[in-house]
C-alpha positions as CSV (number, residue, x, y, z in Angstrom):
1,M,0.0,0.0,0.0
2,G,1.4,3.4,-1.0
3,L,1.6,6.3,1.5
4,Y,-1.3,8.2,-0.1
5,E,-3.6,5.2,0.1
6,L,-2.4,4.5,3.7
7,I,-3.3,8.0,4.7
8,M,-6.6,8.0,2.9
9,K,-7.6,4.7,4.5
10,R,-6.5,5.6,8.1
11,R,-9.3,5.3,10.7
12,S,-9.3,5.7,14.4
13,V,-9.5,2.1,15.7
14,R,-11.1,1.4,19.1
15,N,-11.6,-2.3,18.9
16,F,-8.4,-4.3,19.4
17,E,-7.3,-7.9,19.5
18,S,-5.6,-9.1,22.7
19,Q,-2.5,-9.9,20.7
20,E,0.6,-8.3,22.1
21,I,2.8,-6.0,20.0
22,P,6.3,-7.5,19.6
23,E,9.1,-5.5,21.2
24,D,10.9,-5.0,17.9
25,V,7.8,-3.4,16.4
26,I,7.5,-1.1,19.4
27,E,11.1,-0.1,19.0
28,K,10.3,0.9,15.4
29,L,7.3,2.9,16.5
30,V,9.5,4.8,19.0
31,D,12.2,5.3,16.4
32,A,9.5,6.9,14.1
33,A,8.4,9.2,16.9
34,N,12.0,10.2,17.8
35,N,12.8,11.0,14.1
36,A,9.9,13.4,13.7
37,P,10.4,17.1,12.9
38,S,11.2,19.3,15.9
39,G,11.5,23.1,16.2
40,G,15.3,23.9,16.5
41,N,15.7,20.1,16.8
42,I,15.3,20.6,20.6
43,Q,13.1,17.6,21.0
44,P,11.1,18.5,24.1
45,L,9.5,15.1,24.0
46,S,9.1,12.1,26.3
47,I,7.0,9.0,25.7
48,I,5.7,6.8,28.4
49,L,4.9,3.3,27.2
50,V,2.0,1.7,29.0
51,R,1.6,-2.1,28.6
52,E,0.9,-3.7,31.9
53,P,-2.9,-4.5,32.3
54,E,-3.2,-2.8,35.7
55,R,-1.6,0.4,34.4
56,R,-3.7,0.2,31.2
57,A,-6.8,0.0,33.3
58,E,-5.8,3.0,35.4
59,L,-4.9,5.0,32.4
60,A,-8.3,4.2,30.9
61,D,-9.9,5.5,34.1
62,I,-7.8,8.6,34.1
63,V,-8.9,9.6,30.6
64,G,-12.6,9.2,31.4
65,G,-13.3,5.4,31.4
66,Q,-12.6,4.8,27.7
67,P,-12.6,0.9,27.4
68,W,-10.4,0.8,24.3
69,V,-7.5,2.4,26.3
70,K,-7.8,-0.5,28.8
71,N,-8.1,-3.1,26.0
72,A,-5.3,-1.8,23.7
73,P,-2.0,-3.8,24.3
74,L,0.0,-0.5,24.1
75,S,-0.7,3.1,24.9
76,M,1.9,5.8,24.4
77,I,1.6,8.9,26.5
78,F,3.2,11.8,24.7
79,C,4.6,14.5,27.0
80,I,6.0,17.9,26.6
81,D,9.3,17.6,28.5
82,F,11.1,20.8,29.6
83,Y,12.5,19.1,32.7
84,R,15.3,17.4,30.7
85,L,16.1,20.7,28.9
86,K,16.2,22.7,32.0
87,K,18.6,20.2,33.7
88,W,20.8,20.1,30.7
89,A,21.0,23.9,30.5
90,A,21.7,24.2,34.2
91,T,24.6,21.7,33.9
92,F,26.3,24.3,31.7
93,D,25.5,27.3,33.8
94,T,22.8,28.6,31.4
95,Q,19.0,28.8,31.5
96,F,16.1,27.4,29.6
97,K,12.8,29.0,30.6
98,G,10.4,27.2,28.2
99,E,7.9,26.8,31.0
100,K,7.4,30.6,30.9
101,A,7.5,31.0,27.1
102,L,4.2,30.3,25.3
103,S,6.0,30.2,22.0
104,H,8.2,27.3,23.3
105,F,5.1,25.5,24.6
106,L,3.2,25.8,21.3
107,I,6.2,24.6,19.3
108,A,6.7,21.7,21.7
109,Y,3.1,20.7,21.3
110,A,3.5,20.8,17.5
111,D,6.6,18.6,18.0
112,I,4.8,15.9,20.0
113,M,1.9,15.8,17.5
114,C,4.4,15.4,14.6
115,S,5.9,12.5,16.6
116,A,2.6,10.9,17.3
117,Q,1.5,11.1,13.7
118,N,4.7,9.5,12.6
119,V,3.7,6.6,14.9
120,V,0.2,6.5,13.5
121,L,1.4,6.2,9.9
122,L,4.1,3.6,10.6
123,A,1.6,1.6,12.8
124,G,-0.8,1.5,9.8
125,E,1.9,0.1,7.5
126,L,2.8,-2.5,10.1
127,G,-0.9,-3.7,10.4
128,L,-1.7,-1.9,13.6
129,G,-4.6,0.4,14.4
130,S,-4.5,3.5,16.6
131,V,-6.6,6.1,18.2
132,Y,-5.8,9.5,19.7
133,I,-7.0,10.2,23.3
134,G,-6.9,13.9,24.2
135,T,-8.7,13.8,27.5
136,I,-5.5,13.2,29.4
137,Q,-5.3,17.0,29.4
138,S,-8.4,17.1,31.6
139,S,-6.8,14.9,34.2
140,M,-3.2,16.1,33.9
141,D,-2.6,16.3,37.7
142,R,-3.8,12.7,38.3
143,G,-1.8,11.4,35.3
144,R,1.3,13.1,36.5
145,E,0.9,11.7,40.0
146,Y,0.2,8.1,38.9
147,F,3.0,7.9,36.3
148,E,5.4,9.8,38.5
149,I,6.0,12.6,36.1
150,P,8.3,15.4,37.4
151,K,7.8,19.1,37.3
152,Y,8.1,20.8,33.9
153,V,6.7,17.7,32.2
154,V,3.1,17.5,31.1
155,P,1.2,14.6,29.4
156,M,-0.6,16.1,26.4
157,M,-1.8,13.2,24.3
158,V,-2.3,9.4,24.5
159,L,-2.1,7.2,21.5
160,S,-3.5,3.7,22.0
161,L,-2.4,1.0,19.6
162,G,-3.1,-2.7,18.8
163,Y,-4.0,-5.1,16.1
164,P,-7.5,-4.2,14.9
165,R,-10.4,-6.4,15.6
166,S,-12.6,-4.1,13.5
167,V,-12.1,-0.9,11.6
168,P,-14.7,1.8,11.0
169,K,-15.9,1.8,7.4
170,N,-15.7,5.5,6.9
171,V,-15.3,8.8,8.7
172,P,-17.0,11.9,7.4
173,K,-14.5,14.6,6.4
174,L,-15.0,18.1,4.8
175,E,-14.5,18.1,1.1
176,R,-11.2,19.3,-0.2
177,A,-12.6,22.5,-1.6
178,A,-13.8,23.5,1.9
179,V,-10.4,23.5,3.5
180,V,-8.2,24.8,0.6
181,H,-7.8,28.5,0.0
182,R,-5.9,29.6,-3.1
183,E,-3.4,32.5,-2.5
184,K,-5.7,34.2,0.1
185,Y,-8.4,33.2,2.6
186,R,-11.8,32.7,0.9
187,V,-14.8,33.9,3.0
188,D,-17.7,31.6,2.3
189,T,-21.3,32.7,2.8
190,D,-23.4,31.3,5.7
191,A,-25.4,29.2,3.2
192,E,-22.2,27.8,1.7
193,I,-20.8,26.9,5.1
194,A,-24.0,25.2,6.2
195,Q,-24.0,23.2,3.0
196,T,-20.3,22.2,3.6
197,F,-21.1,20.7,6.9
198,E,-24.4,19.1,5.7
199,K,-22.3,17.3,3.1
200,K,-19.9,16.1,5.8
201,Y,-22.3,14.9,8.4
202,G,-25.4,14.0,6.5
203,S,-28.9,14.2,7.8
204,L,-29.6,14.2,11.5
205,E,-33.0,12.6,10.6
206,D,-31.3,9.3,9.8
207,T,-31.8,6.5,12.4
208,R,-29.8,7.2,15.5
209,E,-27.9,4.0,15.1
210,N,-26.7,4.9,11.6
211,Y,-26.0,8.5,12.7
212,F,-23.8,7.3,15.5
213,E,-22.0,4.8,13.3
214,R,-21.1,7.7,11.0
215,T,-20.4,10.6,13.5
216,F,-20.0,9.2,17.0
217,V,-18.2,5.9,16.7
218,E,-17.0,6.2,20.4
219,V,-20.5,5.6,21.8
220,V,-21.0,2.6,19.5
221,E,-17.8,1.0,20.6
222,A,-18.5,1.8,24.2
223,D,-21.7,-0.1,23.9
224,K,-20.0,-3.1,22.4
225,Q,-17.1,-3.2,24.8
226,Q,-18.7,-2.4,28.1
227,R,-22.2,-3.7,27.5
228,E,-23.7,-0.5,28.8
229,S,-26.3,1.5,26.9
230,W,-24.3,4.6,26.2
231,A,-26.1,5.1,22.9
232,D,-29.5,5.1,24.7
233,S,-28.2,7.8,27.2
234,V,-27.0,9.9,24.3
235,K,-30.3,9.6,22.5
236,E,-32.1,10.7,25.7
237,E,-29.8,13.7,26.1
238,M,-30.4,14.6,22.5
239,K,-34.1,14.6,23.2
240,K,-33.7,16.6,26.4
241,L,-31.5,19.2,24.6
242,E,-33.8,19.3,21.6
243,I,-31.0,18.7,19.2
244,K,-32.1,19.5,15.7
245,S,-28.9,20.0,13.8
246,N,-25.4,18.6,13.5
247,A,-23.9,21.8,14.9
248,E,-26.1,21.5,18.0
249,F,-25.1,17.9,18.4
250,L,-21.5,18.8,18.4
251,F,-21.5,22.0,20.5
252,K,-24.4,21.3,22.9
253,L,-23.8,17.6,23.5
254,R,-20.4,16.2,22.4
255,Y,-18.3,19.3,23.2
256,P,-20.7,21.6,25.1
257,T,-19.4,25.1,24.5
258,D,-19.7,26.5,28.1
259,Q,-18.1,23.4,29.6
260,M,-15.2,23.5,27.2
261,V,-14.6,27.2,28.2
262,K,-14.8,26.3,31.9
263,M,-12.1,23.6,31.4
264,N,-9.7,26.5,31.0
265,D,-9.4,27.0,34.7
266,G,-8.5,23.4,35.4
267,L,-6.0,23.2,32.5
268,F,-4.3,26.4,33.6
269,R,-4.2,25.2,37.2
270,S,-2.7,21.9,36.1
271,L,0.0,23.6,34.0
272,K,0.9,25.8,37.0
273,N,1.1,22.7,39.2
274,A,3.6,21.4,36.7
275,G,5.7,24.6,36.8
276,F,4.3,26.2,33.6
277,D,3.3,29.9,33.9
278,F,2.8,32.0,30.8
279,S,1.4,35.1,32.6
């Protein structure tokens, strides 16, 4: 399979076989992560490999009870690591103050995501599936405590991997024309934007089962793997919130706008607890 085809067929996999990933394969995945682009080639990256069942279960709980994290034979916690840089600088009687420089932090975040995506692509070539888990950011303090992460290091992303038991058939994406702007930004009309997202998500009037299969695979997999009626609870919430559009589904239910904004306080507090202060 060529690289373009590999990228176009990539899907987030949440249903894994119990088969362990061989050590030599894990080493290749780590090499791919370590060889990713890095601003100034500083490499403010550390990766915690989580393979033991007890730790996998705890990580799953930390990130919000996602069963695929527990079931995946390997999870990689991608961390922004300024501890190592600060210690190195101090050894030579100089200073690194990345924990106070928002620019350093943003570049470091881009670095770890480049590293993670390298892993995703190589994993696909090696027959592995993967899924990104961003909710570690909401439990940063707990994650740092459990995995004994020192000051100036923060877990920012989890990547769970394993041999796929099943792969989603398709994931709706915006059409190419919607995201590409030629030479300057194109300002679309409200009607054009509405049509763009309608093409992506389809009709909310479809059966809830079909709609979730297309737009909310997480709830479908949660039902399969935990034997709990997550889908029914989502349906009930949709009824309660009077969801009538894809936009309302996203920003009232999946990612409630007010709650997302309120999360700022906890995130800033967790960053300060880790020694980061951009004020």
